[in-house]
Steps between C-alpha positions, in 0.01 A plus 500: 500500500787735581650433157172581329464821695860599425447433131185714489678783679777483242250502215296784650749733673351734751553659833256520784403863509200657665209505253160646569136407458187699578182439696220750454126534537221669694431439871132484595303476822212264575260736320712479184614861545860619450710502817766771515813517720532122516851377574641249254831359620759228473800440725709735286268775379146631491244730346167671581177504299374834370156661530355265237637190674766451234840365605824417319792307649823372351632173644797276433439258215571126501465483879212396725365815668239552772289816466281646777210742441409682823274790599394633839164347592526216247644152519812430296506332163812288466623382163746215557761351266455740213751408229524727196747504214699800380285787367180306571201708612247328726162657574358424845189674634459412870188566707572598861241402757454578868429148619762261365864489400529367146796291392548402139782277379565574135778358288558711192734351242630629171169464318280648769240389750329164454144540379221265404419691184759359257680835495866573430645829623787680326710767669459837319874572530581190295261620231674836481856361492495186286616575142298424191406643162157572651598544864213491747249265657455284190876468458532336843183294462648330193753340736220318688452136394140526378546822302647511150570762236746453215493863393711752687338783301161419653363531853239231432531156658341156493416310818471122512390457141273804480533794262549874554125564532458262794684706762340737751687815604391728786649822632356597841201271429434668162504271198749588227439451128763468229489641143305303242672553162869462588631211293875492569712537811705783354184715487429468875773701676357564850319270736198650675664436840744765616762311703615811686152545651460146634454418868392133484481233229295182524473241226302179462552259212185300566249395762432859609211614718150598393561870570717516189330536164403265221816390318646156446869529586642751748464807724754779542397719795695827532481755781641848443674690781348740751795733566562642847759762398636688201709306252615536141649212305650523149606207282669542164651258248555471126144372452321782682449679828254526786429730793295418810379762748376411850325755721315501830321777684613612844211326673556186285138505382584567135772313320575445134742323271541605138710343229600615150674264259652531154631214289660458158556138389725591205810354667332159527324498164810606309682192631269276298556378144266745331671825405252777563444864575290483811355742752318318786413761764298421812389738776318414820357699793355344814392637834349349813353741756374393840307722743389405851176692543438373853585208722241298313516626141790483256493595129754405234534599135700324229546689174700396193581642159714326240595571140693259280601600148673243280646600162694247296661524155670163434757477217640146494542176689730198466430183697701178491311188595451138405708198604871419498448295184279756327578850628292773339495877492196723458551857381211747509493855361232729635324817395227690683435584861308402810348761732304400809362692795367365830355753745329409826363690797345360816378621836370328812376601843519275803300590810566291812261536793572333835152453642630354826780278624356202311361642178663680206318610184657608171364669188715505184378675181746502207513586131744394228520648149735400220531624143729293280591550135705288260606630160737282300606459137800268464629354172749215534695330223672186616742248361632170629851362458722215614799569727831355380657269758849602389491878509163578658390691190145498366450338159218374279281794589138470398255784501193364672266793462373836616272546797286805576343538843259778581312582821261777603375396843338718764356404837322713757421325830323648802470287815311611812503309829312553826597266781410451865700284743451421864695332779366373833743366764397316813649223713797437272265461202473729202200536271554686172252584228473715191290597201625665182324648199692552177404658170725454197445703185727391211516669160733312269587537132725244331652555155780252431617341177793304360588477132761260363635459147788332319623620164181694450256217579279599789439226754131488577302354791494121489124485563401689179459314171621664183669404172831650400594413141746779438627592250247319276209672670506839672481479878228741602410371850505771768814535709440351844719489805643164596378570853278786614287616791240771461265553792340772711369397841306686768469277805368574850533261791335538841626283786401444861748298709465403865711310750486388861766319701570403857840427653608394845793362697440211741707295742475125450700276737772767539509545123391817322237463228408776255211488257328724249171408337336719238314531175466742208230553244474718193215586267570682175303621204641579155335730250599722212446608144400215269557232766244308701468560874618214716521448879681241709570423867781304667562385857847427644552336844855509640678375812845515661605299805839515672658311785792613718589189702665529839827347385857588577547560130322806367267336246186643346251316276231647279238372261294723274220395270226675312314576183630798304308662217619761253200677346600625154632851459473680166817342361356151562170587327686602182595227254801509268288643218390793720143386558354495853340188643290599806431132577856431615486335841721548800805278498505271803788358701495272804816567705665271753822624663706322768770700678770433757718768659805400700676785685834440661816671622820416312837669568316731745281626214132439416407276206174371363423216259160528332367198310176500301312255281193600300246377250256705291211346310373748238174493306319740265846596376516788253794402276744766381826568320782727619703730277767657721265640770187526285234242581242409235208293624282264301201632704367153565487253786579188302793367704593354834848508649711422803814624671701334773841550652728522800707793628780552750655821631780530753564851621691663780827665592750297297726798564443655847312827476346424159208305355531257211303207366510205263178375339415196288171424332356230274172554318303334222184637338305366202165565333255293300293683238189330358622163633791493254747404771725687741774729372728744682346835588690815392629540860622141544841576650618183671802592714581833662802592715539843659785628715516829687833564670634796695856546627753765599879531526607412857767770518280759324142419610365806317571324169202275441419247230154396380456208261192333359509197274213331317496173307185353351428246232359620169137589446297362209598693186142570399346478156445744213184710507183308419694172493410185690712489818478120498731502194778706664674340797842669498642675806714806547850464634557502876499840668821592688569840645713661770491864615774641720506819705794655687443804722692712749326671791638844578236592763219311670340458843808320632761716328461871565707755311747723682390856576749648255417251222288597202310174560350644820183612319406139413317252718593234247731498197611201295619439147616215283451308181290212371575236237185363342527157335843449651590196287348644180259209445279505191146461632181511297138545600317430172555394142448695179346266245645552152337343197702354215252555221666257259500201735205612721727430799486724808811573705488584869755781537569585866457858618803549723486722805756744638875432514751606767448862612680727745285734707617768747288589801495754783262521794466783750269588785465830686 
């Protein structure tokens, strides 16, 4: 054992230095009212709550700490054996009573407090520090075993065999929507979530509670900060910049956090094979305001504004592909341009009313509006050649044809939500309920076409009969696009969703038992111009049960099961030809998730091993194809499917004072359309490995290293448009990527600048560099299907992603 420990210390050099974690929250009395001037102390230090009951205390990380909450006239609350990792923030809201001393023994490990709700917590500081082409929450989530995304230009992700549309995202209990028309990752730029504004992050990859909405795959639950003092943070790098302002009034009743972000993806896009003149500009403004009206009433406001303009003038592209025996090269010459705009604005109010010590009521109205426009005219002439094995030169070039793609798409979506939630606590039990009304008004115009010709002969749709006897007879048939979509849709959807759930903790033979039982229902009605009105209702029972046995080893077992429905949104109503089918049913999935958490101390540091096995039985499946990040549904329910897998994640302080993890996942998902047999779904990614590692130089601890590595087996390569997916079973190559970040901390909470130093004006200052795609792997997300008109053969040409890129970064806080 000593040899193993010595080897690990040699591999992961570090020194034991004092690192900090934070505990924060609001202290309440028995009437659920804020309690000011409460002492919060450890053996080494202490703090006092303010007039709103808020407290903030820094403690030593990676050590078991006892914390005492005391106030004259009230019995103490004692929090025993609190164990947090470096930079972890733990929220604890104690209630002080006059009749009993409360003692709570909580073991917090690197992934947070054990819960019965199938929730993973992620430290916000990790999200802000870990490098990635799209740094942020999604960048870190892709290192979790059940989450996959083989496109560093996109913030979208798949969870356990689901697609991008099957994930719920909340910010302060307000549901977030993503743009509709974006078709490629390089058009996305910014995620909705501003990482600099985050307080807490919770994520569930399946088996989540009834209080979360109607989606099939996952929940990402974000909480933005409530600042207690002034702060200004600025981040800048070669891809963009951001500024975050935190303010709080003198009486702490009004606080706000506001973020502005700018991003230009040119550095990433220009590393790809297509030579282009590109101008992808994204701007984002977000603010969250919170006002405490009284001891019982609190009002919050979340406002967002984003504008994304994407202009692209491609000139040429050369891609080498094929096999070692038959290497090929595709050369494409372009003319034309692509100009897209995506503009969204949203606003939401959140009123929280504490009726009494047991009951809390919430009212959340929100509105979301997006206007998206696509204008594209691209002409591509392409030729195919063989690569010489001797000199690597391209020979035997053949001109395959000319392709003309045109698009004039516009979408205007207005979504209004009005939601009520309630919580009732009594005798260690919690009853929660909610009702939500939503109105969706979608106005969509699709104008897309593709023309293809070779040597002047126009290739026509295969489903149209005509006779071409040129040159003996003149060819006077009208010119038709090989593929085209021409549709105008006006669709309104009204939804009413309700949920109720009850949770409680019990003691059973000295063992702790947690359970949560609940159910959801949703009724929706679809109407619109030239479509028939249709209504449907679904019901979804769900349950989670957890057991914490009274063993010497810290083990925790959970089982979650339930029925999950995904009522169709507008994208799922719309078929590939642009028509709307209002009769599309809700997709249905029966989840079963088994979980074991084993927490232990190794080398005087906390570790946790999380193991999960799951099975999903899907029916009423609406089949789809994926082109980059664009999903095109068949708008039917003619398939059934399944997904099963196992996942493991070991995380903890591999290097003292840091948090790292290693994850491994296996997953298989297949679908059966019209009883033709099971084939791989577009998200069938079998093996996934993710590594997040943090380290620092022992002699210079201010020099820190952040590394994330991802390996996953190849996804199905897809099929050409309007082709039978049962005839195309190829897979993309395996995805391999490593991103490295090196930073130096000039000033932070533990390293104050000297009085005569010009650094003295900073509360925090760090700078460094990042290497994206460290090993310069050629990864691809989709194939471009090229037709050889002479032989009628179609070639799957991989669309390679970004190569190795150097990025410089600076971060400062005042």
